[in-house]
VEXDOSE-969170 format. One record per atom (N, C-alpha, C): residue in three letters; y, x, z negated; chain. Coordinates in nm, 3 decimals, m for minus. Example, Ala and Ser with C-alpha at 12.3 -4.5 7.8 and 13.67 -1.06 7.14 Angstrom:
site residuo=ala, yy=m0.569, xx=1.319, zz=m0.780, cadena=A .
site residuo=ala, yy=m0.450, xx=1.230, zz=m0.780, cadena=A .
site residuo=ala, yy=m0.330, xx=1.320, zz=m0.780, cadena=A .
site residuo=ser, yy=m0.225, xx=1.285, zz=m0.708, cadena=A .
site residuo=ser, yy=m0.106, xx=1.367, zz=m0.714, cadena=A .
site residuo=ser, yy=0.003, xx=1.290, zz=m0.787, cadena=A .
end
This chain:
site residuo=met, yy=m0.571, xx=m3.660, zz=m0.603, cadena=A .
site residuo=met, yy=m0.583, xx=m3.541, zz=m0.682, cadena=A .
site residuo=met, yy=m0.596, xx=m3.420, zz=m0.590, cadena=A .
site residuo=lys, yy=m0.528, xx=m3.313, zz=m0.626, cadena=A .
site residuo=lys, yy=m0.528, xx=m3.192, zz=m0.545, cadena=A .
site residuo=lys, yy=m0.614, xx=m3.085, zz=m0.613, cadena=A .
site residuo=lys, yy=m0.700, xx=m3.019, zz=m0.534, cadena=A .
site residuo=lys, yy=m0.790, xx=m2.918, zz=m0.589, cadena=A .
site residuo=lys, yy=m0.714, xx=m2.789, zz=m0.621, cadena=A .
site residuo=ser, yy=m0.750, xx=m2.726, zz=m0.734, cadena=A .
site residuo=ser, yy=m0.689, xx=m2.599, zz=m0.774, cadena=A .
site residuo=ser, yy=m0.731, xx=m2.488, zz=m0.678, cadena=A .
site residuo=lys, yy=m0.641, xx=m2.396, zz=m0.652, cadena=A .
site residuo=lys, yy=m0.670, xx=m2.284, zz=m0.562, cadena=A .
site residuo=lys, yy=m0.657, xx=m2.150, zz=m0.634, cadena=A .
site residuo=gly, yy=m0.673, xx=m2.148, zz=m0.766, cadena=A .
site residuo=gly, yy=m0.659, xx=m2.024, zz=m0.842, cadena=A .
site residuo=gly, yy=m0.777, xx=m1.930, zz=m0.821, cadena=A .
site residuo=thr, yy=m0.762, xx=m1.805, zz=m0.865, cadena=A .
site residuo=thr, yy=m0.867, xx=m1.705, zz=m0.846, cadena=A .
site residuo=thr, yy=m0.985, xx=m1.729, zz=m0.940, cadena=A .
site residuo=arg, yy=m0.963, xx=m1.803, zz=m1.049, cadena=A .
site residuo=arg, yy=m1.071, xx=m1.833, zz=m1.143, cadena=A .
site residuo=arg, yy=m1.128, xx=m1.973, zz=m1.121, cadena=A .
site residuo=gln, yy=m1.101, xx=m2.030, zz=m1.005, cadena=A .
site residuo=gln, yy=m1.148, xx=m2.163, zz=m0.970, cadena=A .
site residuo=gln, yy=m1.302, xx=m2.165, zz=m0.964, cadena=A .
site residuo=gly, yy=m1.365, xx=m2.260, zz=m1.028, cadena=A .
site residuo=gly, yy=m1.509, xx=m2.276, zz=m1.023, cadena=A .
site residuo=gly, yy=m1.585, xx=m2.176, zz=m1.109, cadena=A .
site residuo=thr, yy=m1.524, xx=m2.126, zz=m1.216, cadena=A .
site residuo=thr, yy=m1.589, xx=m2.022, zz=m1.296, cadena=A .
site residuo=thr, yy=m1.626, xx=m2.070, zz=m1.436, cadena=A .
site residuo=arg, yy=m1.639, xx=m2.199, zz=m1.456, cadena=A .
site residuo=arg, yy=m1.666, xx=m2.250, zz=m1.590, cadena=A .
site residuo=arg, yy=m1.795, xx=m2.192, zz=m1.649, cadena=A .
site residuo=lys, yy=m1.898, xx=m2.176, zz=m1.568, cadena=A .
site residuo=lys, yy=m2.024, xx=m2.121, zz=m1.619, cadena=A .
site residuo=lys, yy=m2.027, xx=m1.968, zz=m1.612, cadena=A .
site residuo=ile, yy=m1.969, xx=m1.910, zz=m1.507, cadena=A .
site residuo=ile, yy=m1.973, xx=m1.765, zz=m1.490, cadena=A .
site residuo=ile, yy=m1.896, xx=m1.696, zz=m1.603, cadena=A .
site residuo=leu, yy=m1.777, xx=m1.744, zz=m1.633, cadena=A .
site residuo=leu, yy=m1.691, xx=m1.677, zz=m1.730, cadena=A .
site residuo=leu, yy=m1.696, xx=m1.746, zz=m1.866, cadena=A .
site residuo=arg, yy=m1.816, xx=m1.771, zz=m1.917, cadena=A .
site residuo=arg, yy=m1.832, xx=m1.834, zz=m2.047, cadena=A .
site residuo=arg, yy=m1.914, xx=m1.743, zz=m2.136, cadena=A .
site residuo=lys, yy=m1.871, xx=m1.733, zz=m2.262, cadena=A .
site residuo=lys, yy=m1.945, xx=m1.655, zz=m2.362, cadena=A .
site residuo=lys, yy=m2.010, xx=m1.751, zz=m2.460, cadena=A .
site residuo=ser, yy=m2.119, xx=m1.707, zz=m2.521, cadena=A .
site residuo=ser, yy=m2.181, xx=m1.789, zz=m2.625, cadena=A .
site residuo=ser, yy=m2.094, xx=m1.779, zz=m2.750, cadena=A .
site residuo=pro, yy=m2.102, xx=m1.877, zz=m2.841, cadena=A .
site residuo=pro, yy=m2.017, xx=m1.874, zz=m2.961, cadena=A .
site residuo=pro, yy=m2.030, xx=m1.746, zz=m3.043, cadena=A .
site residuo=ser, yy=m2.147, xx=m1.683, zz=m3.046, cadena=A .
site residuo=ser, yy=m2.164, xx=m1.560, zz=m3.125, cadena=A .
site residuo=ser, yy=m2.100, xx=m1.439, zz=m3.059, cadena=A .
site residuo=glu, yy=m2.074, xx=m1.445, zz=m2.928, cadena=A .
site residuo=glu, yy=m2.015, xx=m1.332, zz=m2.855, cadena=A .
site residuo=glu, yy=m1.864, xx=m1.340, zz=m2.844, cadena=A .
site residuo=arg, yy=m1.803, xx=m1.451, zz=m2.887, cadena=A .
site residuo=arg, yy=m1.660, xx=m1.470, zz=m2.868, cadena=A .
site residuo=arg, yy=m1.577, xx=m1.374, zz=m2.952, cadena=A .
site residuo=gly, yy=m1.455, xx=m1.348, zz=m2.904, cadena=A .
site residuo=gly, yy=m1.363, xx=m1.262, zz=m2.977, cadena=A .
site residuo=gly, yy=m1.337, xx=m1.131, zz=m2.904, cadena=A .
site residuo=leu, yy=m1.283, xx=m1.035, zz=m2.978, cadena=A .
site residuo=leu, yy=m1.248, xx=m0.906, zz=m2.919, cadena=A .
site residuo=leu, yy=m1.372, xx=m0.826, zz=m2.882, cadena=A .
site residuo=ile, yy=m1.358, xx=m0.745, zz=m2.778, cadena=A .
site residuo=ile, yy=m1.469, xx=m0.658, zz=m2.737, cadena=A .
site residuo=ile, yy=m1.460, xx=m0.528, zz=m2.815, cadena=A .
site residuo=pro, yy=m1.571, xx=m0.453, zz=m2.826, cadena=A .
site residuo=pro, yy=m1.567, xx=m0.322, zz=m2.893, cadena=A .
site residuo=pro, yy=m1.478, xx=m0.224, zz=m2.817, cadena=A .
site residuo=val, yy=m1.415, xx=m0.135, zz=m2.889, cadena=A .
site residuo=val, yy=m1.324, xx=m0.037, zz=m2.828, cadena=A .
site residuo=val, yy=m1.401, xx=0.054, zz=m2.731, cadena=A .
site residuo=asn, yy=m1.527, xx=0.086, zz=m2.764, cadena=A .
site residuo=asn, yy=m1.607, xx=0.173, zz=m2.677, cadena=A .
site residuo=asn, yy=m1.621, xx=0.117, zz=m2.537, cadena=A .
site residuo=lys, yy=m1.625, xx=m0.013, zz=m2.524, cadena=A .
site residuo=lys, yy=m1.640, xx=m0.078, zz=m2.393, cadena=A .
site residuo=lys, yy=m1.518, xx=m0.049, zz=m2.305, cadena=A .
site residuo=ala, yy=m1.399, xx=m0.046, zz=m2.366, cadena=A .
site residuo=ala, yy=m1.276, xx=m0.021, zz=m2.290, cadena=A .
site residuo=ala, yy=m1.258, xx=0.127, zz=m2.259, cadena=A .
site residuo=leu, yy=m1.318, xx=0.214, zz=m2.340, cadena=A .
site residuo=leu, yy=m1.299, xx=0.359, zz=m2.323, cadena=A .
site residuo=leu, yy=m1.412, xx=0.427, zz=m2.247, cadena=A .
site residuo=gln, yy=m1.512, xx=0.352, zz=m2.202, cadena=A .
site residuo=gln, yy=m1.626, xx=0.417, zz=m2.135, cadena=A .
site residuo=gln, yy=m1.584, xx=0.478, zz=m2.002, cadena=A .
site residuo=glu, yy=m1.647, xx=0.590, zz=m1.970, cadena=A .
site residuo=glu, yy=m1.618, xx=0.664, zz=m1.847, cadena=A .
site residuo=glu, yy=m1.742, xx=0.665, zz=m1.758, cadena=A .
site residuo=phe, yy=m1.719, xx=0.675, zz=m1.628, cadena=A .
site residuo=phe, yy=m1.828, xx=0.681, zz=m1.531, cadena=A .
site residuo=phe, yy=m1.804, xx=0.797, zz=m1.436, cadena=A .
site residuo=glu, yy=m1.911, xx=0.857, zz=m1.387, cadena=A .
site residuo=glu, yy=m1.903, xx=0.967, zz=m1.291, cadena=A .
site residuo=glu, yy=m1.908, xx=0.912, zz=m1.149, cadena=A .
site residuo=glu, yy=m1.858, xx=0.990, zz=m1.053, cadena=A .
site residuo=glu, yy=m1.866, xx=0.950, zz=m0.913, cadena=A .
site residuo=glu, yy=m2.012, xx=0.946, zz=m0.870, cadena=A .
site residuo=gly, yy=m2.048, xx=0.844, zz=m0.794, cadena=A .
site residuo=gly, yy=m2.185, xx=0.830, zz=m0.746, cadena=A .
site residuo=gly, yy=m2.276, xx=0.755, zz=m0.842, cadena=A .
site residuo=glu, yy=m2.227, xx=0.721, zz=m0.960, cadena=A .
site residuo=glu, yy=m2.308, xx=0.650, zz=m1.059, cadena=A .
site residuo=glu, yy=m2.319, xx=0.502, zz=m1.024, cadena=A .
site residuo=lys, yy=m2.439, xx=0.445, zz=m1.043, cadena=A .
site residuo=lys, yy=m2.461, xx=0.303, zz=m1.015, cadena=A .
site residuo=lys, yy=m2.414, xx=0.220, zz=m1.134, cadena=A .
site residuo=val, yy=m2.337, xx=0.115, zz=m1.105, cadena=A .
site residuo=val, yy=m2.286, xx=0.026, zz=m1.210, cadena=A .
site residuo=val, yy=m2.305, xx=m0.120, zz=m1.170, cadena=A .
site residuo=lys, yy=m2.314, xx=m0.205, zz=m1.271, cadena=A .
site residuo=lys, yy=m2.323, xx=m0.348, zz=m1.250, cadena=A .
site residuo=lys, yy=m2.189, xx=m0.408, zz=m1.287, cadena=A .
site residuo=ile, yy=m2.137, xx=m0.496, zz=m1.203, cadena=A .
site residuo=ile, yy=m2.011, xx=m0.564, zz=m1.232, cadena=A .
site residuo=ile, yy=m2.043, xx=m0.689, zz=m1.312, cadena=A .
site residuo=lys, yy=m2.000, xx=m0.689, zz=m1.437, cadena=A .
site residuo=lys, yy=m2.021, xx=m0.802, zz=m1.527, cadena=A .
site residuo=lys, yy=m1.885, xx=m0.836, zz=m1.586, cadena=A .
site residuo=ile, yy=m1.823, xx=m0.942, zz=m1.537, cadena=A .
site residuo=ile, yy=m1.686, xx=m0.976, zz=m1.577, cadena=A .
site residuo=ile, yy=m1.681, xx=m1.012, zz=m1.724, cadena=A .
site residuo=glu, yy=m1.587, xx=m0.949, zz=m1.796, cadena=A .
site residuo=glu, yy=m1.562, xx=m0.978, zz=m1.937, cadena=A .
site residuo=glu, yy=m1.451, xx=m1.082, zz=m1.943, cadena=A .
site residuo=pro, yy=m1.484, xx=m1.208, zz=m1.977, cadena=A .
site residuo=pro, yy=m1.384, xx=m1.315, zz=m1.969, cadena=A .
site residuo=pro, yy=m1.268, xx=m1.303, zz=m2.067, cadena=A .
site residuo=ser, yy=m1.286, xx=m1.229, zz=m2.177, cadena=A .
site residuo=ser, yy=m1.178, xx=m1.218, zz=m2.275, cadena=A .
site residuo=ser, yy=m1.071, xx=m1.116, zz=m2.234, cadena=A .
site residuo=val, yy=m1.100, xx=m1.034, zz=m2.131, cadena=A .
site residuo=val, yy=m1.003, xx=m0.935, zz=m2.082, cadena=A .
site residuo=val, yy=m0.964, xx=m0.976, zz=m1.940, cadena=A .
site residuo=his, yy=m0.839, xx=m1.017, zz=m1.922, cadena=A .
site residuo=his, yy=m0.794, xx=m1.064, zz=m1.791, cadena=A .
site residuo=his, yy=m0.747, xx=m0.949, zz=m1.703, cadena=A .
site residuo=lys, yy=m0.701, xx=m0.841, zz=m1.764, cadena=A .
site residuo=lys, yy=m0.647, xx=m0.730, zz=m1.688, cadena=A .
site residuo=lys, yy=m0.759, xx=m0.655, zz=m1.616, cadena=A .
site residuo=gly, yy=m0.739, xx=m0.629, zz=m1.488, cadena=A .
site residuo=gly, yy=m0.836, xx=m0.551, zz=m1.412, cadena=A .
site residuo=gly, yy=m0.964, xx=m0.625, zz=m1.378, cadena=A .
site residuo=gln, yy=m0.957, xx=m0.758, zz=m1.379, cadena=A .
site residuo=gln, yy=m1.076, xx=m0.838, zz=m1.348, cadena=A .
site residuo=gln, yy=m1.102, xx=m0.840, zz=m1.198, cadena=A .
site residuo=pro, yy=m1.226, xx=m0.814, zz=m1.155, cadena=A .
site residuo=pro, yy=m1.256, xx=m0.828, zz=m1.013, cadena=A .
site residuo=pro, yy=m1.269, xx=m0.976, zz=m0.976, cadena=A .
site residuo=his, yy=m1.276, xx=m1.006, zz=m0.849, cadena=A .
site residuo=his, yy=m1.295, xx=m1.144, zz=m0.804, cadena=A .
site residuo=his, yy=m1.432, xx=m1.193, zz=m0.848, cadena=A .
site residuo=arg, yy=m1.445, xx=m1.321, zz=m0.875, cadena=A .
site residuo=arg, yy=m1.569, xx=m1.376, zz=m0.928, cadena=A .
site residuo=arg, yy=m1.687, xx=m1.361, zz=m0.833, cadena=A .
site residuo=arg, yy=m1.663, xx=m1.342, zz=m0.703, cadena=A .
site residuo=arg, yy=m1.774, xx=m1.328, zz=m0.609, cadena=A .
site residuo=arg, yy=m1.853, xx=m1.199, zz=m0.633, cadena=A .
site residuo=phe, yy=m1.791, xx=m1.102, zz=m0.702, cadena=A .
site residuo=phe, yy=m1.859, xx=m0.974, zz=m0.727, cadena=A .
site residuo=phe, yy=m1.931, xx=m0.972, zz=m0.861, cadena=A .
site residuo=his, yy=m1.926, xx=m1.080, zz=m0.938, cadena=A .
site residuo=his, yy=m1.993, xx=m1.086, zz=m1.068, cadena=A .
site residuo=his, yy=m2.144, xx=m1.074, zz=m1.049, cadena=A .
site residuo=gly, yy=m2.206, xx=m0.977, zz=m1.118, cadena=A .
site residuo=gly, yy=m2.351, xx=m0.956, zz=m1.109, cadena=A .
site residuo=gly, yy=m2.394, xx=m0.861, zz=m1.001, cadena=A .
site residuo=lys, yy=m2.302, xx=m0.813, zz=m0.918, cadena=A .
site residuo=lys, yy=m2.337, xx=m0.721, zz=m0.810, cadena=A .
site residuo=lys, yy=m2.348, xx=m0.578, zz=m0.862, cadena=A .
site residuo=ile, yy=m2.429, xx=m0.499, zz=m0.794, cadena=A .
site residuo=ile, yy=m2.446, xx=m0.358, zz=m0.828, cadena=A .
site residuo=ile, yy=m2.378, xx=m0.275, zz=m0.721, cadena=A .
site residuo=gly, yy=m2.300, xx=m0.177, zz=m0.765, cadena=A .
site residuo=gly, yy=m2.228, xx=m0.091, zz=m0.673, cadena=A .
site residuo=gly, yy=m2.229, xx=0.053, zz=m0.720, cadena=A .
site residuo=glu, yy=m2.159, xx=0.138, zz=m0.645, cadena=A .
site residuo=glu, yy=m2.154, xx=0.280, zz=m0.674, cadena=A .
site residuo=glu, yy=m2.009, xx=0.322, zz=m0.696, cadena=A .
site residuo=ile, yy=m1.986, xx=0.400, zz=m0.801, cadena=A .
site residuo=ile, yy=m1.851, xx=0.447, zz=m0.832, cadena=A .
site residuo=ile, yy=m1.806, xx=0.545, zz=m0.724, cadena=A .
site residuo=glu, yy=m1.689, xx=0.517, zz=m0.664, cadena=A .
site residuo=glu, yy=m1.634, xx=0.606, zz=m0.562, cadena=A .
site residuo=glu, yy=m1.532, xx=0.701, zz=m0.623, cadena=A .
site residuo=gly, yy=m1.457, xx=0.652, zz=m0.720, cadena=A .
site residuo=gly, yy=m1.354, xx=0.736, zz=m0.782, cadena=A .
site residuo=gly, yy=m1.275, xx=0.655, zz=m0.883, cadena=A .
site residuo=lys, yy=m1.164, xx=0.714, zz=m0.927, cadena=A .
site residuo=lys, yy=m1.079, xx=0.649, zz=m1.025, cadena=A .
site residuo=lys, yy=m0.942, xx=0.624, zz=m0.965, cadena=A .
site residuo=gln, yy=m0.879, xx=0.515, zz=m1.004, cadena=A .
site residuo=gln, yy=m0.746, xx=0.481, zz=m0.956, cadena=A .
site residuo=gln, yy=m0.666, xx=0.436, zz=m1.078, cadena=A .
site residuo=gly, yy=m0.591, xx=0.530, zz=m1.135, cadena=A .
site residuo=gly, yy=m0.520, xx=0.501, zz=m1.259, cadena=A .
site residuo=gly, yy=m0.621, xx=0.487, zz=m1.371, cadena=A .
site residuo=ser, yy=m0.616, xx=0.376, zz=m1.443, cadena=A .
site residuo=ser, yy=m0.713, xx=0.353, zz=m1.551, cadena=A .
site residuo=ser, yy=m0.832, xx=0.270, zz=m1.502, cadena=A .
site residuo=ala, yy=m0.834, xx=0.237, zz=m1.373, cadena=A .
site residuo=ala, yy=m0.941, xx=0.156, zz=m1.316, cadena=A .
site residuo=ala, yy=m1.036, xx=0.242, zz=m1.233, cadena=A .
site residuo=phe, yy=m1.150, xx=0.183, zz=m1.198, cadena=A .
site residuo=phe, yy=m1.250, xx=0.251, zz=m1.115, cadena=A .
site residuo=phe, yy=m1.262, xx=0.181, zz=m0.981, cadena=A .
site residuo=val, yy=m1.288, xx=0.260, zz=m0.877, cadena=A .
site residuo=val, yy=m1.312, xx=0.206, zz=m0.743, cadena=A .
site residuo=val, yy=m1.463, xx=0.202, zz=m0.723, cadena=A .
site residuo=val, yy=m1.516, xx=0.081, zz=m0.699, cadena=A .
site residuo=val, yy=m1.660, xx=0.061, zz=m0.685, cadena=A .
site residuo=val, yy=m1.690, xx=0.011, zz=m0.545, cadena=A .
site residuo=asn, yy=m1.785, xx=0.076, zz=m0.476, cadena=A .
site residuo=asn, yy=m1.830, xx=0.029, zz=m0.346, cadena=A .
site residuo=asn, yy=m1.942, xx=m0.071, zz=m0.366, cadena=A .
site residuo=val, yy=m1.922, xx=m0.194, zz=m0.312, cadena=A .
site residuo=val, yy=m2.019, xx=m0.301, zz=m0.328, cadena=A .
site residuo=val, yy=m2.052, xx=m0.357, zz=m0.191, cadena=A .
site residuo=lys, yy=m2.180, xx=m0.387, zz=m0.169, cadena=A .
site residuo=lys, yy=m2.220, xx=m0.449, zz=m0.043, cadena=A .
site residuo=lys, yy=m2.201, xx=m0.600, zz=m0.056, cadena=A .
site residuo=asp, yy=m2.120, xx=m0.657, zz=0.032, cadena=A .
site residuo=asp, yy=m2.091, xx=m0.801, zz=0.032, cadena=A .
site residuo=asp, yy=m2.121, xx=m0.854, zz=0.171, cadena=A .
site residuo=gly, yy=m2.230, xx=m0.927, zz=0.183, cadena=A .
site residuo=gly, yy=m2.273, xx=m0.970, zz=0.316, cadena=A .
site residuo=gly, yy=m2.327, xx=m0.848, zz=0.388, cadena=A .
site residuo=gly, yy=m2.271, xx=m0.816, zz=0.503, cadena=A .
site residuo=gly, yy=m2.315, xx=m0.699, zz=0.578, cadena=A .
site residuo=gly, yy=m2.218, xx=m0.583, zz=0.569, cadena=A .
site residuo=lys, yy=m2.114, xx=m0.596, zz=0.486, cadena=A .
site residuo=lys, yy=m2.010, xx=m0.494, zz=0.480, cadena=A .
site residuo=lys, yy=m2.002, xx=m0.431, zz=0.342, cadena=A .
site residuo=met, yy=m1.953, xx=m0.307, zz=0.338, cadena=A .
site residuo=met, yy=m1.923, xx=m0.241, zz=0.211, cadena=A .
site residuo=met, yy=m1.778, xx=m0.272, zz=0.176, cadena=A .
site residuo=lys, yy=m1.756, xx=m0.313, zz=0.053, cadena=A .
site residuo=lys, yy=m1.620, xx=m0.345, zz=0.009, cadena=A .
site residuo=lys, yy=m1.586, xx=m0.261, zz=m0.113, cadena=A .
site residuo=lys, yy=m1.456, xx=m0.231, zz=m0.128, cadena=A .
site residuo=lys, yy=m1.407, xx=m0.157, zz=m0.242, cadena=A .
site residuo=lys, yy=m1.353, xx=m0.255, zz=m0.344, cadena=A .
site residuo=val, yy=m1.407, xx=m0.249, zz=m0.464, cadena=A .
site residuo=val, yy=m1.363, xx=m0.335, zz=m0.574, cadena=A .
site residuo=val, yy=m1.295, xx=m0.246, zz=m0.676, cadena=A .
site residuo=ile, yy=m1.169, xx=m0.276, zz=m0.709, cadena=A .
site residuo=ile, yy=m1.095, xx=m0.199, zz=m0.808, cadena=A .
site residuo=ile, yy=m1.097, xx=m0.278, zz=m0.938, cadena=A .
site residuo=thr, yy=m1.162, xx=m0.220, zz=m1.039, cadena=A .
site residuo=thr, yy=m1.180, xx=m0.292, zz=m1.165, cadena=A .
site residuo=thr, yy=m1.178, xx=m0.194, zz=m1.282, cadena=A .
site residuo=arg, yy=m1.146, xx=m0.246, zz=m1.400, cadena=A .
site residuo=arg, yy=m1.142, xx=m0.163, zz=m1.520, cadena=A .
site residuo=arg, yy=m1.280, xx=m0.155, zz=m1.585, cadena=A .
site residuo=ser, yy=m1.296, xx=m0.059, zz=m1.676, cadena=A .
site residuo=ser, yy=m1.426, xx=m0.029, zz=m1.734, cadena=A .
site residuo=ser, yy=m1.483, xx=m0.143, zz=m1.819, cadena=A .
site residuo=glu, yy=m1.398, xx=m0.233, zz=m1.870, cadena=A .
site residuo=glu, yy=m1.447, xx=m0.345, zz=m1.949, cadena=A .
site residuo=glu, yy=m1.541, xx=m0.435, zz=m1.869, cadena=A .
site residuo=his, yy=m1.524, xx=m0.437, zz=m1.739, cadena=A .
site residuo=his, yy=m1.601, xx=m0.526, zz=m1.651, cadena=A .
site residuo=his, yy=m1.719, xx=m0.454, zz=m1.584, cadena=A .
site residuo=leu, yy=m1.750, xx=m0.334, zz=m1.630, cadena=A .
site residuo=leu, yy=m1.858, xx=m0.255, zz=m1.572, cadena=A .
site residuo=leu, yy=m1.961, xx=m0.219, zz=m1.679, cadena=A .
site residuo=glu, yy=m2.086, xx=m0.206, zz=m1.637, cadena=A .
site residuo=glu, yy=m2.191, xx=m0.150, zz=m1.724, cadena=A .
site residuo=glu, yy=m2.288, xx=m0.072, zz=m1.638, cadena=A .
site residuo=arg, yy=m2.354, xx=0.027, zz=m1.697, cadena=A .
site residuo=arg, yy=m2.446, xx=0.111, zz=m1.622, cadena=A .
site residuo=arg, yy=m2.566, xx=0.031, zz=m1.574, cadena=A .
site residuo=ala, yy=m2.607, xx=0.056, zz=m1.449, cadena=A .
site residuo=ala, yy=m2.720, xx=m0.019, zz=m1.391, cadena=A .
site residuo=ala, yy=m2.848, xx=0.058, zz=m1.408, cadena=A .
end
């Protein structure tokens, strides 16, 4: 048997919703805006695949650097380095 090498590999628990939370997300979640310098938490929304950050950034807190199209650029500390994560507003919430 060969192990899967997909980007969602090993995410059975991370990207799971409870039965009461399943279905479409509220429109406000997709339309929310953030200011530069604002602290946000990356919380991956499993029902929206577009603009999803890598699973290693799930639960991390970062700072909004700017906007890139309809997505936001978030600076996140990963190990000893600062990394730029490009993600859409559905996967972000205010910290």
